[in-house]
N, C-alpha and C positions, 0 to 999 in steps of 0.2 A: 453586672450582667443581670438582666431581668429574667426570672424563671416563672413559668406558668404552673403554679402549684395545683391547679385544678385538673391538669391533664393526667388523671389516674384512670385505670381500669379500661380505657378505650384504646384498643390496639389500632393506632392510626399513625400517619406520618407525623402529626403534631405531637402525639404521645411519645413516639420514638425520639423526636428531637428534644423533648423535655428531658428524657432519660439521659441523653448524651450530655445535655447541659449540666445536669446534676453530677454526672461522673467527672466532667471537666472541672467543676468547682471543687469537688472533693480532691481531685488530683492536684490542683493548684495549692490547696491548703496543705496537703501532705508534702508537696515539694518544698513549700516555704518552710515547713517544719524541718525537713531533712537538710536544706541549705543552711538554716540557722544553726542546727546542731553541728554540721560540719565546720562552720566558721568558729563556733565556740570551742569545738574539740581541737581544731588546728591551733587556735590561740592558746588553748589550755596546755598544749604540749610544749610550746616554745617559750623559753625565758625571754622577757622583753629586752630590746636592745639597750634601753636606757639603764637597766639594771646591770647588764654586762659592762657597759662603759664606766659606770660609777665604781663598780667593784674592781674592774681592771686597772683603772687609774689609781685607786686607793692601794691595791696590792703592789703595783709597781713602785709607787712612791715610798711605801712603808718598808718594803724589802730592800730596795736598792739605794735609798737615801742619796738623792742628788747632791753632788759636791760643788755645783756652781749654778748660777742663774740660767746660763745657757743649757746646761744639762737638765735643769728643772723643766724648761720650756720644751726641749726635745723629748724628755720623758713623758710629759703629759700628752703631747700630741701623738707620739708613737704608741703609747699605751692605749689611748682612745681608739686608734685604728686597729691595733692588735686585738682589742677586746671585742670588736664587732665584725671583723672581716670574715669570720667563719660563716656568718649567716648570709653570705652572698649566694650560697647554694640554694637552689630553687626547686619548687614542685608545683606551684600554681601561679596564676596570673597575679594574685595578691602578693605572693612571695616575690615575684619579679619586681613589683613596686617597692617592696621592702628592701630588696637588694639594691635597687636604684638609689634609695634613700641612703643606704650605707655607703655606697660609692660616692654619693654627693657629699656626705658628711666627711668622709676621708679626704676628698679633694679640697673641701673647705678648710680642714685643719692644716693640710699642707700649705695652702695659700696663706693662711694666717701666719704660719712660721716663716714663710718667705717674706711677707710684709714686715714682720718684726725684724728680720735680718736686714732688709733694705732700709728700714727707718732708723733702727738703733744699732745696727751692726753687732748683733749679740754673739756672733762667732760661729754660726752654723756653716757658712760658706768656707771659713778658715779651716774648720774641722774636715769638711769634705775634701778640700784641696790637699790637706796634710795627710789624710788617710788613704789617698790613692789617686790614680790617674783617671782621666775622663772616660777612657775605654772601659775600665772596670765599673765605673758608675753607670754607664749606659748598659753594659751587660747585665749587671745585677738588677737594675730597674726593669729591663726587658724580660728577664727570667721571672721576676716577681709577677709582672703583669700577665705573662703567659700562663703561669700556674693558677692565678686567680681567674683568668678567663676560662680555663678548662674546668676548674673547680666549681665555677658559677653554674655550669650546666650539669653537674652531677646531682644525684638524688640527695635530698636533705639529710643531714647527719651521717654522711658517708666520708668522702675524701677530705672535705674542708673541716671536718670534726675529728680528724685523726692525728696521731702522733707523727705520721709521715709529713702531713701538711705543716705541723708545728716546726719540725726540723728544717724542712725545705725553705719555708718562708722566712723563718728567723735567720737562716743562713744567708738568704738574699739581702736581708736588712743589714746583717753584719758586714757583708761585702760593700754595701752602699755607704753605711754610716755606723761604724762599730759601736759607738756610745749608745746608739738607739736600740741595738739588738736585744739587750737584756730586758728592756721595758716592753718591747714587742712580744718577746717570748713569754715573759711572766703574765702579761695581760691575755695573750692567746691561751696559755695554760689555764688561767682562771675561768675563761669561757668554757673550756672543756669540762672543768670540774663542776661548774654551776649546772651545765646541761645534764650531768649525770644525776642531778637531784630530781629532775622531772621525768615525764612519762615515756617519751619516745627515746628508744635506744640510740646510742651513737657508736659508730664503727671505729673505735679508737685504734684498732690494729689493722686498718685498711691496708691491703685489699681483702682481708678476711671478712666473711659475711656476718660474723657475730656482733650483735649490738649490746651495749651495756647501759643499764638504767636502774637507778635506785627507787624511782617512783615515789618520791617523798613530798613533792610539791608541784604546783602548777604556776603558769605564767601570771594568772590573775589572783593567786592566793596570798595569804598573809606572809608566808615566808619570802616570796618575791618582793613584796612591799617593804618588808624589813630589810632585806639585802640592799635594795635601792637606797633606802634612807640611811642605812649604816655606811654604805659605800660613799654616798655623797658627803656625809659628815666627816668621815675619815679622810677623804680626798681634800676637803677644804682645810681640815686641821693639819694635814701633812704639808700642804702648800704654805700655810701661815708659819708653821714650825720651821720649814726649810728657809723661807725668806728671813725669818728672825735670826736663824743660825748663821746665815751667810752675810747678813748686812751689819 
Protein backbone atom coordinates (compact mmCIF):
# COMPACT_ATOMS: atom_id res chain seq x y z
CA UNK A 1 0.00 0.00 0.00
CA UNK A 2 1.53 3.31 -1.07
CA UNK A 3 1.37 6.13 1.50
CA UNK A 4 1.90 9.81 0.79
CA UNK A 5 4.32 10.76 3.58
CA UNK A 6 4.23 14.43 2.58
CA UNK A 7 0.58 14.90 3.43
CA UNK A 8 1.30 16.57 6.81
CA UNK A 9 -0.07 19.74 8.37
CA UNK A 10 -2.62 20.34 5.60
CA UNK A 11 -6.13 19.66 6.70
CA UNK A 12 -7.57 18.37 3.45
CA UNK A 13 -9.29 15.32 2.06
CA UNK A 14 -5.92 14.06 0.91
CA UNK A 15 -4.43 14.53 4.37
CA UNK A 16 -7.40 12.80 6.00
CA UNK A 17 -7.02 9.88 3.58
CA UNK A 18 -3.33 9.62 4.44
CA UNK A 19 -4.11 9.44 8.14
CA UNK A 20 -6.61 6.65 7.53
CA UNK A 21 -4.01 4.72 5.54
CA UNK A 22 -1.49 5.05 8.35
CA UNK A 23 -3.99 3.74 10.89
CA UNK A 24 -4.88 0.85 8.59
CA UNK A 25 -1.24 -0.18 8.26
CA UNK A 26 -0.76 0.06 12.02
CA UNK A 27 -3.91 -2.02 12.62
CA UNK A 28 -2.77 -4.72 10.18
CA UNK A 29 0.63 -4.97 11.86
CA UNK A 30 -0.94 -5.16 15.32
CA UNK A 31 -3.46 -7.76 14.15
CA UNK A 32 -0.70 -9.89 12.63
CA UNK A 33 1.14 -9.78 15.93
CA UNK A 34 -1.99 -10.74 17.90
CA UNK A 35 -2.82 -13.61 15.52
CA UNK A 36 0.75 -14.91 15.69
CA UNK A 37 0.70 -14.72 19.46
CA UNK A 38 -2.61 -16.60 19.65
CA UNK A 39 -1.32 -19.37 17.39
CA UNK A 40 1.86 -19.72 19.42
CA UNK A 41 -0.08 -19.64 22.68
CA UNK A 42 -2.60 -22.22 21.49
CA UNK A 43 0.14 -24.59 20.35
CA UNK A 44 2.08 -23.91 23.51
CA UNK A 45 -0.80 -25.13 25.65
CA UNK A 46 -1.44 -28.45 23.95
CA UNK A 47 0.86 -31.44 23.97
CA UNK A 48 1.55 -32.64 20.45
CA UNK A 49 -0.39 -35.63 19.10
CA UNK A 50 2.76 -37.53 18.12
CA UNK A 51 3.99 -37.31 21.70
CA UNK A 52 0.70 -38.66 23.06
CA UNK A 53 0.78 -41.54 20.58
CA UNK A 54 4.39 -42.49 21.29
CA UNK A 55 3.94 -42.37 25.07
CA UNK A 56 0.56 -44.12 24.93
CA UNK A 57 1.86 -47.07 22.91
CA UNK A 58 4.98 -47.37 25.08
CA UNK A 59 2.95 -47.26 28.31
CA UNK A 60 0.46 -49.85 27.08
CA UNK A 61 3.10 -52.32 25.88
CA UNK A 62 5.32 -51.98 28.96
CA UNK A 63 2.51 -52.29 31.50
CA UNK A 64 0.36 -54.94 29.80
CA UNK A 65 3.03 -57.18 28.19
CA UNK A 66 1.21 -58.72 25.16
CA UNK A 67 1.00 -62.50 25.32
CA UNK A 68 0.64 -63.17 21.59
CA UNK A 69 1.35 -61.61 18.21
CA UNK A 70 -2.37 -60.96 17.79
CA UNK A 71 -2.53 -59.16 21.11
CA UNK A 72 0.58 -57.16 20.21
CA UNK A 73 -0.99 -55.88 16.98
CA UNK A 74 -4.33 -55.18 18.67
CA UNK A 75 -2.53 -53.47 21.57
CA UNK A 76 -0.47 -51.16 19.36
CA UNK A 77 -3.45 -50.12 17.24
CA UNK A 78 -5.82 -49.65 20.16
CA UNK A 79 -3.26 -47.79 22.29
CA UNK A 80 -2.52 -45.43 19.41
CA UNK A 81 -6.22 -44.58 19.13
CA UNK A 82 -6.70 -44.28 22.89
CA UNK A 83 -3.69 -41.99 23.16
CA UNK A 84 -5.00 -39.35 20.75
CA UNK A 85 -8.80 -39.66 20.80
CA UNK A 86 -9.14 -37.07 23.62
CA UNK A 87 -8.00 -34.28 21.33
CA UNK A 88 -10.98 -34.51 19.01
CA UNK A 89 -12.62 -31.85 21.20
CA UNK A 90 -12.39 -28.54 19.45
CA UNK A 91 -12.29 -24.78 19.88
CA UNK A 92 -11.08 -23.26 16.62
CA UNK A 93 -11.06 -24.01 12.91
CA UNK A 94 -7.44 -25.17 13.30
CA UNK A 95 -8.56 -27.52 16.05
CA UNK A 96 -11.22 -28.90 13.72
CA UNK A 97 -8.49 -29.76 11.23
CA UNK A 98 -6.46 -31.44 13.97
CA UNK A 99 -9.53 -33.40 15.06
CA UNK A 100 -10.08 -34.54 11.48
CA UNK A 101 -6.46 -35.73 11.39
CA UNK A 102 -6.98 -37.75 14.58
CA UNK A 103 -10.14 -39.34 13.19
CA UNK A 104 -8.28 -40.10 9.95
CA UNK A 105 -5.36 -41.69 11.82
CA UNK A 106 -7.73 -43.79 13.93
CA UNK A 107 -9.60 -44.98 10.83
CA UNK A 108 -6.31 -45.80 9.11
CA UNK A 109 -5.15 -47.89 12.08
CA UNK A 110 -8.41 -49.83 12.11
CA UNK A 111 -8.05 -50.42 8.37
CA UNK A 112 -4.50 -51.71 8.83
CA UNK A 113 -5.65 -54.20 11.47
CA UNK A 114 -8.45 -55.38 9.19
CA UNK A 115 -6.01 -55.83 6.30
CA UNK A 116 -3.65 -57.82 8.52
CA UNK A 117 -6.56 -59.98 9.60
CA UNK A 118 -7.66 -60.55 6.00
CA UNK A 119 -4.17 -61.28 4.69
CA UNK A 120 -2.66 -63.37 7.48
CA UNK A 121 -5.66 -64.33 9.62
CA UNK A 122 -4.02 -63.10 12.82
CA UNK A 123 -7.07 -63.91 14.95
CA UNK A 124 -8.88 -60.59 15.45
CA UNK A 125 -12.09 -61.80 13.80
CA UNK A 126 -11.95 -65.04 15.80
CA UNK A 127 -11.70 -63.05 19.03
CA UNK A 128 -14.60 -60.81 18.04
CA UNK A 129 -16.85 -63.75 17.29
CA UNK A 130 -15.82 -65.60 20.46
CA UNK A 131 -16.27 -62.56 22.69
CA UNK A 132 -19.84 -61.81 21.78
CA UNK A 133 -22.65 -61.60 19.27
CA UNK A 134 -23.07 -59.12 16.44
CA UNK A 135 -25.75 -57.10 18.24
CA UNK A 136 -23.36 -56.36 21.08
CA UNK A 137 -20.59 -55.39 18.64
CA UNK A 138 -22.90 -53.00 16.80
CA UNK A 139 -24.25 -51.56 20.05
CA UNK A 140 -20.82 -50.95 21.59
CA UNK A 141 -19.43 -49.40 18.38
CA UNK A 142 -22.52 -47.19 18.07
CA UNK A 143 -22.28 -45.93 21.66
CA UNK A 144 -18.55 -45.27 21.22
CA UNK A 145 -19.17 -43.18 18.10
CA UNK A 146 -22.03 -41.26 19.72
CA UNK A 147 -19.87 -40.38 22.74
CA UNK A 148 -17.04 -39.24 20.48
CA UNK A 149 -19.38 -37.22 18.23
CA UNK A 150 -20.80 -35.42 21.27
CA UNK A 151 -17.40 -34.98 22.89
CA UNK A 152 -15.94 -33.57 19.66
CA UNK A 153 -18.19 -30.52 20.00
CA UNK A 154 -17.42 -29.84 23.66
CA UNK A 155 -14.87 -27.23 24.81
CA UNK A 156 -11.26 -28.37 24.74
CA UNK A 157 -10.02 -30.08 27.90
CA UNK A 158 -13.54 -30.70 29.19
CA UNK A 159 -15.49 -33.96 28.74
CA UNK A 160 -13.00 -35.69 26.43
CA UNK A 161 -10.26 -35.02 28.99
CA UNK A 162 -12.18 -36.39 31.96
CA UNK A 163 -12.29 -39.58 33.98
CA UNK A 164 -15.91 -39.98 32.87
CA UNK A 165 -14.84 -40.19 29.22
CA UNK A 166 -12.06 -42.63 30.17
CA UNK A 167 -14.52 -44.98 31.88
CA UNK A 168 -17.27 -44.74 29.25
CA UNK A 169 -15.07 -45.15 26.18
CA UNK A 170 -12.99 -47.93 27.72
CA UNK A 171 -16.23 -49.68 28.64
CA UNK A 172 -17.37 -49.50 25.01
CA UNK A 173 -14.06 -50.95 23.84
CA UNK A 174 -14.38 -53.76 26.39
CA UNK A 175 -17.85 -54.60 25.07
CA UNK A 176 -16.50 -54.64 21.52
CA UNK A 177 -13.17 -56.44 22.05
CA UNK A 178 -12.20 -57.19 25.67
CA UNK A 179 -8.49 -57.79 24.95
CA UNK A 180 -8.20 -54.26 23.52
CA UNK A 181 -9.79 -52.44 26.47
CA UNK A 182 -6.73 -52.37 28.81
CA UNK A 183 -4.53 -50.91 26.06
CA UNK A 184 -7.11 -48.26 25.22
CA UNK A 185 -7.63 -47.35 28.87
CA UNK A 186 -3.92 -47.15 29.72
CA UNK A 187 -3.16 -45.02 26.65
CA UNK A 188 -6.14 -42.74 27.33
CA UNK A 189 -4.97 -42.34 30.92
CA UNK A 190 -1.45 -41.48 29.75
CA UNK A 191 -2.93 -38.68 27.66
CA UNK A 192 -4.67 -37.21 30.70
CA UNK A 193 -1.48 -37.42 32.76
CA UNK A 194 0.66 -35.77 30.08
CA UNK A 195 -1.82 -32.93 29.66
CA UNK A 196 -1.62 -32.23 33.38
CA UNK A 197 2.00 -31.20 32.82
CA UNK A 198 1.27 -28.22 30.57
CA UNK A 199 -0.54 -24.96 30.90
CA UNK A 200 -4.23 -25.33 30.16
CA UNK A 201 -6.27 -27.01 32.87
CA UNK A 202 -8.28 -30.14 32.14
CA UNK A 203 -11.61 -30.89 33.80
CA UNK A 204 -10.80 -34.35 35.09
CA UNK A 205 -13.94 -34.53 37.21
CA UNK A 206 -16.35 -33.34 34.52
CA UNK A 207 -19.06 -31.99 34.79
CA UNK A 208 -17.40 -30.05 37.61
CA UNK A 209 -15.89 -26.81 36.32
CA UNK A 210 -12.55 -27.11 38.13
CA UNK A 211 -9.55 -27.52 35.83
CA UNK A 212 -6.24 -29.09 36.85
CA UNK A 213 -2.81 -28.16 35.50
CA UNK A 214 0.77 -28.42 36.78
CA UNK A 215 2.11 -25.85 34.24
CA UNK A 216 5.48 -27.59 33.97
CA UNK A 217 6.06 -27.65 30.22
CA UNK A 218 4.77 -26.62 26.79
CA UNK A 219 4.01 -28.42 23.55
CA UNK A 220 7.10 -26.98 21.89
CA UNK A 221 9.41 -27.34 24.87
CA UNK A 222 12.29 -29.63 25.69
CA UNK A 223 10.15 -31.84 27.98
CA UNK A 224 7.74 -32.55 25.14
CA UNK A 225 10.61 -33.44 22.78
CA UNK A 226 12.12 -35.69 25.42
CA UNK A 227 8.80 -37.47 26.01
CA UNK A 228 8.33 -38.06 22.29
CA UNK A 229 11.86 -39.44 21.88
CA UNK A 230 11.61 -41.60 24.99
CA UNK A 231 8.17 -42.89 24.02
CA UNK A 232 9.31 -43.78 20.50
CA UNK A 233 12.43 -45.62 21.71
CA UNK A 234 10.56 -47.50 24.43
CA UNK A 235 7.76 -48.46 22.00
CA UNK A 236 10.25 -49.85 19.50
CA UNK A 237 12.13 -51.67 22.25
CA UNK A 238 8.91 -53.14 23.65
CA UNK A 239 7.89 -54.41 20.21
CA UNK A 240 11.28 -56.03 19.60
CA UNK A 241 11.30 -57.56 23.10
CA UNK A 242 7.78 -58.95 22.68
CA UNK A 243 8.52 -60.44 19.26
CA UNK A 244 11.71 -62.02 20.61
CA UNK A 245 9.88 -63.44 23.61
CA UNK A 246 7.01 -64.89 21.58
CA UNK A 247 9.00 -66.38 18.67
